N, C-alpha and C positions, 0 to 999 in steps of 0.2 A: 603511445606517447601521439597525440595528433600533430600534423605537421600547420604550422602556422602559415597563412596566406595572405596575398596583398599585391598589388603591383608596385604600391609604394608604401611607407609607413601611414598609420601602425598597424602592424600585422595582428591578425587574430585566427584562432581556428576556421572562422567561415571566410574572412577578408572582407566582410562587409564595411567596418570602418576604416579601411586605406581612403586616403584623402581622392586619390583618383582610381579609375578602374584600368583594365588592361586596355591598349589600343585595338582596332582603330576607333579614332575621335570623329564626330562629324559635326561641322558648323555651319549654321546658316545665320546672315546676317547683311549688315551694312558696314560701308567704308565711307568715312567724308576724309580726305587727303588734302593737303595744302603741301605743293612743293617750292623750294627755294633754293636760293644760292647763299653759302658762307664762305669763307676764305677756305681754298683747299688744305691750308695749314692745319686749319681747326679740324678736318676731318681726320689729315695724317695723324693728329696728337691722340685721338680717341681710339685708334687701330694698334692691335699689338703689332709687334716689329717683323713678324713674318707676313704682313698683309701688306700689299702695295694699293696706292690709289686708283679710282679707274681711270682710265684712259681720257674718254670723254666725261665732260662736266665733272671734275673730280671732288668739286664742290657741293654738289648737287644734294639735297637732304629732301626727305618727305616726312610730313608730321601728319598721323594718322589716327583719327577715332574710330573704333570698331565696336558696334552695338551687337553682340553675340549671344545666339541660342545654341546648344552645345550639349551632345551625349554621347552615350558609347552604344556600344552592337543591340544592347536589349531595349534603349530609349526608355529606361524608367526614370531617368533625370528629367523628363518631358512632364511628367506626371507629377512632380517634385519641383516646380519650377525654381524655386532658389538654389537647386542645384545646378542650374542648367543656363539660367541667365545672367549674363556682366558684361560689364564694358571695359574697354582699355584703350591708352593713348599711348602710342609709340612712336618713336622716331628712328628710322631707319635711313643709311647711307650704302653708297656702293664700295665696294674694295675689290682687287685682283689677288689672285692664289694661283701660282703658276700658269699664269697666261690667261686664266678663266675669269670672268667678271662675276662677282655675286653680289647679292643686297644684303645687308648686315644691321640687324637692331642693336641700336648701341644704348636705347634707355626706353623702358616701359612702365607703365604703371596701370595695376589692375583693381577690378573691385572687389574680387573673389579669394578665399584661399587655394580652392582647387585650381584656379587659372595659374596662381604662383607655381604649384607644385609642377602642374605641366610644362610648364615656360621654364622652369630651372632643370626640369631632365631634359628639355629641347634646347637649351642654352640660352634662352631668354632671361637677360638681367632683368627681371620683373620683380618688383615693388609693388605694396599696397598704396592705391590711392584713391580719389574720387573723381569720376569721369562722368562726363554728361553730354549728349548731343541732341540736336534736334531729331525726335522721331518723324517716320512719315506714313500717313495711314490714307486710304482710298477713299474715307468718306469724313464730311464735316468741314467746319472754318479754322478749327484748331492744328492745321496741319499744313505744311507748305504744299502744293501741288508740283509733282517735279515736272521742270520744263522751264523756259525762259522766264527769269525773273525770279524762280524761287530761292529763298534766301533760308540758310540752315546755320545754325550756330553749334558751337562747343567751348567746353571748358575743360580743365584740369588742376587740379588742387592736389596736394599732399602734406600730412600734419597741419590741416586747417592753412597752408599757405597755397594762393593762387601762383601755378608754373605756366599755365600758357591760356589763351583764350583764340578762338579763330570765327570769321565770317566767311563763308562762300556765297557767292551770288551767280546761281546757274545760268548759261546762257546759248549751251547747244549740246546736241549729241557728238560723242567724238568717240575715238577707237578702244582707248583704253583710258584707265584709271592714273595715269601717271606714267613715268619709266623709271624712276626710283627704286620702286618696290617689286621692279618686274622681273627679278632673275631668282634661282634658288637660293635660300638663305646660306650663308657661312657664318657656324656659331662655335663659340668654344664652350666646353663643357669642363667646370672645373671644381677641385674641392680640396682646400690645402689640410695638411697633413694635421693628425691629432698632436704630433708632436711640434712645438715651436721652434719656427726657422728651419725647418726640414724640408720647405716645399710643397709642392702639390701631389697628393697621394693620385688623384684623376686630374688628368690636364689631354683633353682631346680636343681637335677641330675636326667640326662635323658639319656635312650638308644636309639639308631636307627641303622638302616640297609638297605642295597638297597633292594629291591624286583625285580624279573623278570631280574636277572643279567644274561648277556651272557658273557664268557669269549673265547678270541684266545690262542692260542698255547703260554704258556710262555716259556720265554727264560732266561737261568742265564747265569753267567759267572764271571768275574774278575770286580774289580770296585777301583777306585781310590776316594777320597773325601778329600775335604778343606774346613773347617768351619772358621768363621773369627767374630770376634764383631766390632759394631760400636756404635758411643755415643749414638744412638737411638734404637740400637736392640743386644741382646743375643743369641750367637748359641755356638761358642767356649767355652765361659768360662762356660755354665750351663749344657752342653752334650758334653763335647772333646769325641774325636774318640780314643778309648783306641785298638781296632782292628777290621778290615775291615772283615765283614762274607761272602760279594757277592753281586753282581749286577743283576738285571732282568729288561726285559721288557716284558710286554703284553698290547695289545688292548682289551679294555672293553667295555660292554655298562650296564648301570644300572638304576633303576628309584626310585627316593624317594618319598615316599608317608606318612611322617608322624614318631613319633617315641613313646616311651612310657615313662611314668613319673615313677623314680623309687623312688625318695625322694623329699618332699617340706618343703623346711624351709623359704619360702617366707612370708613377714609381709606387706601388701600391705595398712597397716593404717599408715606407715611412709613414 
């Protein structure tokens, strides 16, 4: 009898049907970021009890649009681009655990199923959505030229309901594309028991970050951001905008090759 293979489901004798391949996973793309302040009580309300607010700017939030091309080690996805290209829009706050400050993604929408599978493995709360962001090219008039005065827009919808829109006007080169998403991520990996009311079979706190990261020149400037709720998604009501801090654009490359288990409350017996 042949062994079934696959990093994640579905497993088959060849392993080719698995929704995602084994790590490492490589990413190249651009990030459009808007940072803002909300009431720290809003951030506290969306963190699990064991996490604390960050000491500095506890109400800081980053809303990020990422336009990615990704692949695994054999780079086969690059020759079948629908398997490598996707967009996502995600919301990041900062938190503290045992005295260490981390970044934490608290909401995220992506455009492809394989990105959802990777995200759930990593502890990202990914959902399917429709994200768009202005793309930058080197030639022609149908692109912003990265520099002073360049304008870039972005939108996010899910279930045909608009959830967010942004416009960033670049002003000058800066040292980084913000501070909220500047730490290792601290995420929760969990799966409810198949027995109703029995708790979680998987319940882990993990940390992770990219390796072999390469960064282009970051540009900063002014930003506009509108958030909305729908019947199925909450944004404006849970992390409303009180003050815009700024907007950023940057080209990035990074590799994900695993993380570290921080705490484990799993109960595989249920």
